[in-house]
LONU-875072 format. One record per residue (C-alpha): residue in one letter; x, y, z; residue number from 1. Coordinates in pm, 1 decimal. Last residue first. Layout:
residues N
{A,{X,Y,Z},NUM}
...
//
This chain:
residues 490
{S,{14355.9,11241.4,4805.9},490}
{F,{14348.3,11580.7,4643.3},489}
{I,{14057.5,11666.0,4412.9},488}
{L,{14020.0,11947.0,4157.0},487}
{S,{13674.4,12018.8,4024.7},486}
{K,{13460.9,12101.0,3719.7},485}
{F,{13686.6,12101.8,3409.4},484}
{N,{13526.3,12111.2,3064.6},483}
{L,{13671.1,11958.8,2746.6},482}
{I,{13693.8,12050.7,2382.2},481}
{G,{13834.9,11850.6,2090.8},480}
{N,{14184.6,11746.8,1991.3},479}
{G,{14504.3,11730.0,2193.9},478}
{S,{14712.9,11916.3,2450.9},477}
{Y,{14585.2,12015.1,2792.9},476}
{R,{14796.5,12185.8,3058.7},475}
{I,{14751.2,12197.6,3437.1},474}
{C,{14983.6,12410.2,3647.9},473}
{L,{14978.2,12379.1,4024.2},472}
{P,{15172.9,12659.0,4184.0},471}
{Y,{15422.2,12556.0,4449.5},470}
{T,{15479.4,12538.0,4821.7},469}
{G,{15668.5,12222.9,4926.7},468}
{S,{15626.1,11846.9,4917.9},467}
{L,{15560.4,11607.1,4627.4},466}
{P,{15540.9,11227.5,4669.5},465}
{E,{15621.4,11046.0,4340.7},464}
{F,{15318.4,11043.2,4112.8},463}
{E,{14962.5,10928.1,4071.7},462}
{F,{14722.3,11123.1,3854.8},461}
{E,{14349.0,11042.6,3837.8},460}
{C,{14113.0,11168.7,3565.5},459}
{I,{13762.1,11139.2,3704.6},458}
{Q,{13542.4,11122.8,3396.9},457}
{S,{13218.9,11265.6,3265.0},456}
{N,{13093.4,11146.7,2925.4},455}
{G,{13044.4,11339.9,2605.9},454}
{S,{13288.5,11118.6,2419.7},453}
{L,{13605.7,11163.1,2624.6},452}
{N,{13945.3,11011.0,2562.1},451}
{I,{14219.1,11107.2,2807.6},450}
{S,{14592.0,11041.1,2833.5},449}
{K,{14749.7,11126.1,3169.7},448}
{E,{15058.4,11314.8,3279.9},447}
{A,{15258.1,11369.0,3600.2},446}
{F,{15567.9,11565.4,3716.3},445}
{P,{15553.3,11771.6,3401.4},444}
{S,{15856.3,11983.7,3303.2},443}
{G,{15815.4,12355.0,3372.0},442}
{N,{15682.4,12631.0,3152.3},441}
{I,{15412.6,12750.5,3391.6},440}
{E,{15595.1,12590.0,3685.1},439}
{T,{15482.3,12318.8,3931.8},438}
{S,{15368.2,12076.7,3663.0},437}
{L,{15071.7,11860.4,3575.9},436}
{T,{14991.6,11722.7,3226.2},435}
{L,{14669.8,11634.8,3047.1},434}
{K,{14673.3,11447.9,2716.4},433}
{G,{14454.9,11411.1,2418.0},432}
{D,{14115.0,11306.8,2282.0},431}
{A,{13828.7,11538.1,2373.7},430}
{N,{13452.1,11554.6,2374.4},429}
{G,{13340.6,11689.8,2707.7},428}
{N,{13376.8,11603.5,3075.9},427}
{I,{13620.1,11657.8,3362.3},426}
{E,{13672.2,11594.8,3739.1},425}
{L,{14044.7,11615.6,3793.1},424}
{S,{14228.5,11393.5,4037.8},423}
{I,{14551.6,11446.2,4231.7},422}
{N,{14750.4,11173.1,4414.1},421}
{K,{15105.8,11179.7,4559.5},420}
{T,{15112.6,11471.0,4803.8},419}
{N,{15381.5,11439.4,5074.2},418}
{E,{15272.1,11783.8,5191.2},417}
{F,{15204.3,12019.3,4897.9},416}
{D,{15116.6,12364.0,5017.7},415}
{F,{14927.2,12494.4,4718.4},414}
{Y,{14960.1,12836.5,4559.5},413}
{R,{14876.0,12970.4,4303.4},412}
{Y,{14648.3,12763.1,4075.2},411}
{V,{14714.3,12772.9,3697.2},410}
{I,{14521.4,12648.9,3395.8},409}
{L,{14700.7,12626.0,3059.1},408}
{T,{14515.9,12557.9,2736.4},407}
{G,{14736.4,12436.9,2447.3},406}
{D,{14466.4,12232.8,2268.6},405}
{S,{14119.0,12319.8,2389.6},404}
{I,{13937.2,12397.2,2713.6},403}
{E,{13598.4,12544.9,2621.9},402}
{G,{13469.9,12545.6,2979.9},401}
{I,{13603.9,12606.6,3328.5},400}
{F,{13324.9,12517.0,3570.2},399}
{R,{13019.8,12636.5,3760.5},398}
{E,{12714.9,12411.1,3812.6},397}
{D,{12403.0,12584.9,3944.0},396}
{G,{12247.2,12615.1,3600.8},395}
{C,{12523.6,12564.0,3345.7},394}
{N,{12807.2,12796.5,3433.6},393}
{T,{13115.3,12978.1,3302.2},392}
{V,{13483.5,13039.8,3377.2},391}
{N,{13664.9,13063.5,3044.9},390}
{P,{13879.2,12878.7,2790.0},389}
{F,{13850.8,13015.6,2434.2},388}
{S,{13588.5,12984.5,2160.0},387}
{E,{13476.5,13282.6,1957.5},386}
{T,{13151.4,13454.2,2058.0},385}
{F,{13298.4,13722.7,2281.5},384}
{I,{13071.0,13941.1,2493.3},383}
{K,{13149.7,14314.0,2497.3},382}
{N,{13222.1,14618.6,2712.6},381}
{S,{13599.3,14581.3,2734.1},380}
{G,{13737.1,14258.2,2606.3},379}
{H,{14109.3,14193.1,2593.5},378}
{P,{14168.3,13861.7,2425.6},377}
{M,{14362.2,13549.5,2526.5},376}
{H,{14635.8,13424.6,2295.5},375}
{G,{14830.6,13156.2,2476.1},374}
{N,{14529.4,12932.9,2558.3},373}
{T,{14494.8,13093.2,2899.4},372}
{I,{14336.6,13052.9,3242.8},371}
{C,{14521.1,13205.5,3537.2},370}
{C,{14394.5,13236.8,3899.4},369}
{A,{14213.3,12904.0,3900.7},368}
{I,{13937.0,12912.9,4161.3},367}
{V,{13703.0,12789.2,3887.3},366}
{A,{13811.5,12423.3,3930.9},365}
{P,{13614.0,12406.2,4255.0},364}
{Y,{13827.2,12247.0,4525.0},363}
{K,{13806.3,11901.8,4685.6},362}
{G,{14007.3,11766.7,4980.6},361}
{E,{14372.4,11800.7,5061.6},360}
{S,{14667.8,11997.9,4922.7},359}
{K,{14616.0,12283.2,5165.0},358}
{L,{14590.6,12630.1,5018.2},357}
{P,{14892.9,12858.5,5046.6},356}
{K,{14893.2,13128.5,5317.4},355}
{G,{14715.2,13452.2,5398.9},354}
{N,{14380.6,13309.7,5295.8},353}
{L,{14276.8,13647.4,5153.1},352}
{G,{14414.2,13558.4,4812.5},351}
{C,{14473.2,13185.2,4785.7},350}
{S,{14401.1,13139.3,4415.7},349}
{T,{14658.8,13397.3,4315.7},348}
{M,{14690.9,13694.3,4086.4},347}
{E,{15029.5,13863.0,4118.8},346}
{A,{15065.5,14172.6,4325.3},345}
{Q,{15256.1,14471.0,4189.8},344}
{K,{15509.8,14611.0,4440.1},343}
{I,{15390.3,14899.1,4651.6},342}
{S,{15601.9,15209.2,4718.2},341}
{G,{15579.7,15413.4,5035.0},340}
{D,{15953.7,15440.9,5100.8},339}
{P,{15917.1,15203.7,5394.9},338}
{S,{15758.9,14949.7,5156.9},337}
{I,{15384.7,14892.4,5144.2},336}
{F,{15308.7,14519.6,5105.8},335}
{I,{15018.9,14372.2,4914.9},334}
{R,{14799.0,14070.2,4983.0},333}
{E,{14553.8,13983.1,4709.9},332}
{A,{14178.1,14017.2,4665.8},331}
{C,{13911.1,13891.2,4425.0},330}
{A,{13553.9,13993.9,4349.2},329}
{Q,{13380.4,13844.8,4046.9},328}
{R,{13277.4,13992.9,3715.3},327}
{S,{12992.5,13887.9,3487.7},326}
{Y,{12941.9,14167.6,3232.0},325}
{D,{13288.5,14213.1,3082.3},324}
{S,{13252.8,13898.5,2878.5},323}
{K,{13385.0,13552.6,2802.2},322}
{H,{13164.6,13409.4,3081.8},321}
{T,{13403.8,13532.4,3356.0},320}
{L,{13611.5,13840.8,3429.2},319}
{R,{13819.4,13914.3,3741.9},318}
{H,{13773.6,14178.0,4006.2},317}
{Y,{13980.9,14395.7,4236.6},316}
{F,{14062.7,14428.5,4614.5},315}
{V,{14417.7,14509.5,4709.0},314}
{Y,{14520.3,14399.5,5056.9},313}
{W,{14730.3,14543.3,5343.8},312}
{Q,{14798.0,14341.0,5660.7},311}
{N,{14802.5,14496.1,6005.0},310}
{N,{14468.0,14337.4,6102.9},309}
{I,{14297.7,14464.5,5789.2},308}
{E,{14458.4,14744.6,5585.2},307}
{I,{14269.8,14842.7,5272.5},306}
{I,{14337.6,14895.2,4903.8},305}
{S,{14096.5,14972.0,4623.5},304}
{G,{13885.2,14830.4,4340.3},303}
{H,{13805.4,14860.4,3973.2},302}
{T,{13895.3,14657.4,3667.8},301}
{T,{13766.4,14647.7,3313.8},300}
{G,{13885.9,14378.7,3077.5},299}
{T,{14134.9,14094.1,3049.4},298}
{M,{14103.4,13735.1,2928.7},297}
{N,{14362.0,13561.1,3136.8},296}
{L,{14737.9,13496.9,3142.4},295}
{R,{14831.3,13786.5,2910.8},294}
{T,{15102.1,13690.4,2657.9},293}
{D,{15043.2,13966.2,2402.7},292}
{E,{14967.6,14221.4,2673.4},291}
{T,{15299.0,14130.9,2827.9},290}
{I,{15410.5,13888.5,3102.5},289}
{G,{15773.7,13945.1,3198.3},288}
{N,{15745.6,13801.2,3548.6},287}
{I,{15442.3,14016.9,3635.7},286}
{G,{15367.9,14320.9,3412.6},285}
{I,{15048.5,14177.7,3272.4},284}
{D,{14901.2,13941.7,3533.6},283}
{G,{14581.2,13935.3,3327.7},282}
{N,{14363.9,14094.1,3591.0},281}
{S,{14645.5,14338.0,3662.3},280}
{V,{14737.4,14435.3,4019.4},279}
{L,{14889.2,14733.7,4207.9},278}
{T,{15063.2,14912.4,3918.8},277}
{G,{15296.7,15199.0,3998.5},276}
{G,{15345.9,15512.8,4202.0},275}
{F,{15256.3,15804.1,3974.6},274}
{K,{15295.7,16141.8,4150.4},273}
{F,{14997.3,16338.7,4278.0},272}
{D,{15051.0,16712.6,4330.2},271}
{R,{14687.7,16804.2,4400.0},270}
{D,{14362.6,16741.4,4581.9},269}
{P,{14419.4,16523.6,4891.6},268}
{F,{14769.3,16655.4,4965.1},267}
{D,{15100.0,16486.0,5053.6},266}
{S,{15059.0,16293.8,4728.5},265}
{V,{15067.8,15940.4,4587.3},264}
{A,{14946.5,15776.0,4265.7},263}
{Y,{14813.7,15425.1,4231.0},262}
{C,{14738.2,15174.3,3957.8},261}
{L,{14470.8,14911.6,3903.7},260}
{E,{14518.4,14722.3,3583.3},259}
{H,{14319.9,14578.1,3291.6},258}
{N,{14193.2,14897.8,3129.8},257}
{K,{14525.2,15008.2,2983.2},256}
{Q,{14402.6,15364.0,3028.8},255}
{S,{14443.5,15308.4,3398.8},254}
{S,{14194.1,15200.9,3666.7},253}
{Y,{14239.9,15406.7,3977.6},252}
{V,{14382.3,15421.5,4332.7},251}
{F,{14476.7,15761.9,4475.2},250}
{Y,{14697.0,15714.4,4778.2},249}
{Y,{14713.6,16018.8,5013.0},248}
{K,{15008.5,16029.4,5250.9},247}
{D,{15010.3,16113.4,5625.5},246}
{G,{15005.1,15748.3,5734.2},245}
{V,{14835.3,15569.6,5447.6},244}
{K,{14519.6,15755.0,5339.3},243}
{R,{14289.8,15597.9,5083.6},242}
{M,{14115.2,15733.0,4777.3},241}
{S,{13930.1,15555.9,4497.5},240}
{S,{13855.5,15666.2,4142.1},239}
{A,{13743.1,15392.4,3899.5},238}
{E,{13816.2,15558.4,3560.1},237}
{F,{14082.0,15608.7,3290.7},236}
{F,{14383.2,15765.6,3454.8},235}
{E,{14726.0,15747.0,3287.3},234}
{H,{14941.9,15437.0,3300.4},233}
{G,{15120.0,15490.1,2968.2},232}
{G,{15419.7,15661.0,3128.3},231}
{F,{15216.1,15868.4,3373.8},230}
{D,{15217.2,16181.6,3156.3},229}
{V,{14956.0,16435.4,3270.8},228}
{D,{14703.6,16553.0,3009.3},227}
{Y,{14389.9,16540.6,3230.5},226}
{P,{14570.5,16720.0,3509.8},225}
{I,{14548.6,16529.2,3840.7},224}
{I,{14325.9,16641.0,4131.0},223}
{H,{14091.5,16822.7,3898.3},222}
{K,{13851.3,17056.6,4075.7},221}
{P,{13493.8,17070.5,4200.1},220}
{E,{13388.5,17393.5,4378.9},219}
{E,{13401.6,17373.0,4756.2},218}
{K,{13101.3,17323.8,4986.2},217}
{V,{12875.5,17141.5,4742.5},216}
{T,{12561.9,17025.5,4919.7},215}
{L,{12471.1,16659.3,4953.5},214}
{M,{12645.7,16499.8,5249.0},213}
{D,{12455.7,16725.7,5492.1},212}
{D,{12803.1,16784.9,5646.2},211}
{E,{12890.2,17006.0,5348.5},210}
{L,{13061.3,16849.8,5051.3},209}
{V,{13407.8,16881.1,4897.5},208}
{V,{13436.1,16796.5,4526.1},207}
{M,{13714.7,16597.5,4360.2},206}
{C,{13812.4,16524.8,4001.1},205}
{P,{14000.3,16259.9,3800.2},204}
{G,{14044.4,16341.5,3430.8},203}
{N,{13838.5,16464.7,3138.0},202}
{V,{13606.3,16763.4,3131.9},201}
{N,{13895.7,16993.5,3031.2},200}
{D,{13946.8,17312.7,3235.4},199}
{E,{14228.2,17506.3,3070.0},198}
{T,{14315.9,17308.4,2760.6},197}
{S,{13951.8,17286.2,2654.4},196}
{L,{13865.3,17035.7,2380.5},195}
{I,{13585.8,16858.5,2567.5},194}
{E,{13438.7,17171.6,2725.2},193}
{E,{13455.3,17365.7,2396.3},192}
{A,{13299.4,17078.5,2204.3},191}
{S,{13007.3,17096.0,2441.0},190}
{K,{12919.1,16821.8,2691.6},189}
{N,{12653.5,16551.9,2701.3},188}
{Y,{12932.9,16309.5,2797.4},187}
{R,{12863.6,16037.0,2543.4},186}
{E,{12701.6,16272.9,2295.4},185}
{M,{13005.3,16508.8,2299.5},184}
{V,{13237.1,16206.9,2272.2},183}
{D,{13051.6,16073.5,1964.1},182}
{N,{13038.8,16425.3,1814.6},181}
{L,{13413.6,16450.2,1848.2},180}
{K,{13457.9,16115.8,1675.6},179}
{E,{13243.6,16228.2,1381.5},178}
{P,{13412.8,16568.7,1371.0},177}
{N,{13756.1,16408.6,1315.6},176}
{Q,{14043.1,16655.5,1293.6},175}
{K,{13969.1,16830.0,1624.5},174}
{L,{13909.8,16488.5,1785.5},173}
{I,{14249.3,16363.1,1675.1},172}
{D,{14423.4,16669.1,1814.1},171}
{N,{14225.4,16636.0,2139.0},170}
{S,{14367.8,16285.6,2177.2},169}
{E,{14142.5,15988.6,2117.0},168}
{D,{14275.0,15651.8,2240.7},167}
{Q,{14064.7,15641.8,2556.1},166}
{Y,{13814.6,15883.7,2705.0},165}
{Q,{13877.1,16004.0,3058.5},164}
{T,{13661.3,15945.4,3363.3},163}
{G,{13557.8,16125.5,3679.3},162}
{Y,{13494.2,16091.9,4052.4},161}
{Y,{13626.3,16174.6,4398.1},160}
{I,{13385.5,16283.8,4669.2},159}
{R,{13540.8,16449.0,4976.7},158}
{I,{13374.7,16491.2,5314.0},157}
{I,{13604.6,16671.9,5557.0},156}
{G,{13572.1,16526.7,5910.1},155}
{N,{13913.7,16362.9,5930.1},154}
{D,{13908.7,16291.0,5555.0},153}
{N,{13576.1,16116.7,5514.4},152}
{F,{13608.3,15969.8,5163.1},151}
{A,{13337.4,15880.1,4914.3},150}
{C,{13437.4,15748.4,4569.3},149}
{P,{13209.6,15823.3,4272.9},148}
{D,{13242.7,15613.8,3955.4},147}
{F,{13117.7,15875.8,3703.3},146}
{C,{13008.1,16239.4,3717.6},145}
{V,{13197.9,16388.1,3422.3},144}
{Y,{13325.2,16752.2,3457.3},143}
{K,{13080.1,16964.3,3652.9},142}
{K,{12744.0,16797.8,3693.6},141}
{M,{12637.9,16923.5,4039.0},140}
{P,{12260.0,16919.3,4033.7},139}
{T,{12083.6,17253.9,4097.2},138}
{G,{11957.9,17305.0,4451.3},137}
{D,{12074.4,17663.0,4503.0},136}
{P,{12350.2,17546.2,4734.4},135}
{Y,{12492.3,17327.2,4454.6},134}
{R,{12397.9,16965.4,4434.9},133}
{V,{12506.1,16607.2,4500.2},132}
{Y,{12185.3,16409.3,4475.5},131}
{G,{11896.4,16312.4,4701.9},130}
{L,{11832.9,16096.9,5009.9},129}
{Y,{11709.9,15759.6,4876.8},128}
{E,{11680.9,15511.4,5155.4},127}
{Y,{11929.3,15238.6,5242.7},126}
{K,{11816.4,14909.6,5396.4},125}
{G,{12082.7,14801.5,5641.3},124}
{A,{12442.4,14737.2,5545.4},123}
{P,{12654.5,15001.4,5718.6},122}
{S,{12382.8,15107.2,5968.5},121}
{D,{12165.6,15420.8,6004.3},120}
{C,{12113.9,15437.3,5627.0},119}
{V,{12143.1,15699.2,5353.3},118}
{A,{12122.2,15716.3,4975.6},117}
{V,{12298.4,15961.9,4742.4},116}
{S,{12290.2,16015.8,4366.3},115}
{I,{12575.0,16162.4,4157.8},114}
{H,{12447.6,16351.3,3852.8},113}
{G,{12394.2,16233.6,3499.3},112}
{W,{12596.6,16277.4,3184.8},111}
{Y,{12838.4,15983.6,3180.2},110}
{G,{12610.3,15689.8,3243.5},109}
{G,{12367.5,15760.7,2963.2},108}
{V,{12485.3,15464.8,2759.9},107}
{G,{12718.6,15255.0,2974.5},106}
{F,{12664.1,14929.0,2783.9},105}
{N,{12289.8,14940.7,2858.5},104}
{G,{12193.3,15229.0,3079.8},103}
{S,{12340.1,15422.1,3368.9},102}
{L,{12266.6,15554.3,3715.3},101}
{C,{12541.2,15695.3,3934.0},100}
{Y,{12636.6,15607.4,4293.1},99}
{Y,{12703.0,15737.9,4642.2},98}
{L,{12595.5,15551.9,4962.5},97}
{Y,{12590.8,15736.7,5293.3},96}
{Y,{12614.9,15587.9,5637.7},95}
{K,{12499.5,15769.9,5950.2},94}
{G,{12721.1,15870.4,6243.1},93}
{D,{12652.4,16245.9,6202.7},92}
{N,{13001.9,16311.5,6065.3},91}
{G,{12920.0,16079.1,5781.3},90}
{K,{13034.9,15722.1,5743.9},89}
{V,{13118.4,15648.4,5381.3},88}
{A,{12991.0,15423.8,5105.8},87}
{D,{13096.0,15374.7,4745.3},86}
{P,{12912.2,15279.3,4431.4},85}
{A,{13011.4,15139.5,4086.9},84}
{Y,{12715.9,15158.3,3852.5},83}
{M,{12344.7,15146.6,3917.8},82}
{Y,{12127.7,15022.6,3633.5},81}
{P,{11789.8,15128.1,3497.5},80}
{R,{11891.7,15419.6,3273.2},79}
{K,{11680.6,15391.0,2956.2},78}
{E,{11395.2,15205.8,3129.8},77}
{S,{11396.6,15479.0,3392.9},76}
{Y,{11519.4,15544.9,3746.6},75}
{D,{11548.3,15919.7,3809.5},74}
{P,{11341.1,15899.6,4128.8},73}
{D,{11594.2,15646.4,4270.9},72}
{Q,{11425.3,15369.3,4467.9},71}
{K,{11393.8,15175.1,4145.8},70}
{A,{11767.8,15119.6,4146.4},69}
{S,{11729.4,14907.7,4459.8},68}
{Y,{11931.6,14927.9,4782.5},67}
{I,{12056.6,14695.4,5053.9},66}
{I,{11994.4,14361.6,4883.2},65}
{G,{12109.6,14103.7,5127.7},64}
{E,{12376.9,14132.5,5398.3},63}
{S,{12552.9,13838.5,5231.7},62}
{K,{12809.9,13658.3,5441.3},61}
{W,{13185.8,13631.5,5422.4},60}
{D,{13352.7,13409.5,5686.1},59}
{S,{13697.9,13341.0,5537.7},58}
{L,{13826.0,13686.8,5629.1},57}
{D,{13812.0,13599.7,5997.8},56}
{D,{13950.9,13867.0,6236.7},55}
{V,{13795.1,14162.4,6057.9},54}
{P,{13460.6,13978.8,6064.7},53}
{A,{13315.8,13950.2,5711.9},52}
{S,{13072.4,14145.6,5500.0},51}
{F,{12882.1,14120.3,5174.4},50}
{V,{12664.3,14390.0,5021.3},49}
{E,{12403.9,14346.5,4744.6},48}
{Y,{12320.1,14646.8,4527.7},47}
{D,{12053.2,14580.6,4263.9},46}
{E,{12130.9,14363.8,3955.4},45}
{M,{12216.6,14444.3,3589.5},44}
{C,{12554.3,14597.3,3663.3},43}
{F,{12708.5,14583.8,3313.3},42}
{T,{12545.1,14425.1,3010.0},41}
{E,{12411.0,14093.3,2887.3},40}
{G,{12477.2,13899.4,3206.4},39}
{G,{12596.8,13539.8,3233.7},38}
{E,{12563.5,13561.6,3608.2},37}
{K,{12423.4,13909.0,3663.9},36}
{D,{12651.5,14183.0,3779.1},35}
{H,{12620.1,14377.2,4104.1},34}
{S,{12829.1,14689.9,4154.3},33}
{G,{13032.0,14716.7,4473.2},32}
{Y,{13039.3,14776.0,4843.3},31}
{L,{13239.0,14520.7,5042.3},30}
{Y,{13208.4,14554.1,5419.4},29}
{V,{13479.4,14451.6,5663.6},28}
{R,{13349.1,14401.4,6015.4},27}
{D,{13448.9,14499.3,6369.2},26}
{G,{13302.4,14853.1,6360.3},25}
{F,{13295.2,14975.7,6002.0},24}
{I,{13592.5,14860.4,5794.2},23}
{H,{13561.4,14946.9,5426.0},22}
{P,{13620.7,14755.3,5100.1},21}
{E,{13527.1,14923.6,4769.8},20}
{G,{13457.5,14655.6,4508.9},19}
{D,{13406.4,14737.1,4142.5},18}
{P,{13276.7,14384.3,4086.4},17}
{I,{13020.8,14184.0,4287.1},16}
{Y,{12918.4,13868.4,4096.6},15}
{A,{12799.2,13613.4,4347.1},14}
{N,{12716.2,13257.6,4225.1},13}
{L,{13062.3,13132.6,4332.3},12}
{P,{13006.2,13253.7,4689.1},11}
{L,{13247.9,13536.8,4774.1},10}
{F,{13626.2,13492.4,4793.2},9}
{P,{13694.3,13456.5,4419.6},8}
{N,{13962.3,13364.5,4501.8},7}
{F,{14017.9,13142.6,4804.9},6}
{V,{13927.2,13115.2,5171.0},5}
{Q,{14023.7,12834.3,5409.6},4}
{K,{13832.4,12778.6,5731.7},3}
{K,{13805.1,12925.6,6079.1},2}
{M,{14076.8,13175.8,5991.2},1}
//
């Protein structure tokens, strides 16, 4: 590494969720949706790709806007946004981008086809090519075309896609015509297709394409039955496929909506067995954390796994701005055991850095991996109006805002080396106390009283020298609201 890298690993004004990382040549490319800072709905911006050298994951650069929604002939005011894409190198050496159009809040995103764009380079300017279609030219719309993943399986082009409605079993839908009509409208499917026990529209699917990257070669099929029991971790959306050795790893967002999970098979299209959770954007499942004690606001997640220089990572996204509409790319190291299992990764601030961050210099406060007031919400497809601590911005300034009594802010991990001075750059209207500790529920090693009346302040902590690798946990108790801009070691 030429420099340190932390989560989120892209520039702080970049909001690239739903990330699919791929190595092409000697660079890692991240293909994802593109949210607006402080956005009003999902994926409001055109596709922007970032890349980094495989031997320096601190050196991410923007490749610029590679493709615009207006290039698609089906672009309209009702469906102006491009949702989670994926890219693959075709057998002809060109690069192909797969995506689906959608409207505000996902309206119209579940009944279209899968569009395709092409380029001679991984991150050049893509041009519209067409859509996934049958040999007679009709669009392939079998099941639900959503969140396409593109996978070149040793020359076989496979597209994985699909979704599954939440919290509404077929029995409930049969008894509630209003809910059934809502699902029919959402998917633009008949009641028979939705309620079918033989070939239900729900669940993860796969279609094999011809080398032209457009034409269906093999009829689409489910890779996992829609009614499979994965112990509460059943498929919801965000299909992604990777091959590890001779095993196929299917990565997906579960019905819980805050976690990426994986299932494993010897085959690319059947017999998948649940593996476990890869990461949760609320750390739910780590160290006894439950949905009631989540360590962040949670919401949609989407990503995949990749091996870079003999180290495996999981890429995912976090939420900001008290909504599901301004999401930022993060990554964590993972380790695949000899038996093929993967232990859930905890959210960290150091991510791709490969080691703890140095306890020197100045860091943006927003690289905190956990921000909680003890009762953080789960927010899928909404913007919250109630007050709770969150990453936000004012112009070009990004900070943690709405910090109130009981707020905990965590950074994992710092390499403390005879550290004896930490300062926090804060402002707001607050009267209370800030404490520092090396454990979420640990005893403070330093504390400071504060009294703010709209002014900015550098809150300096001096303490006995601290050495070792620890989290840094900051807790506020008191009255009023404060904002936190930066963390300074000196």
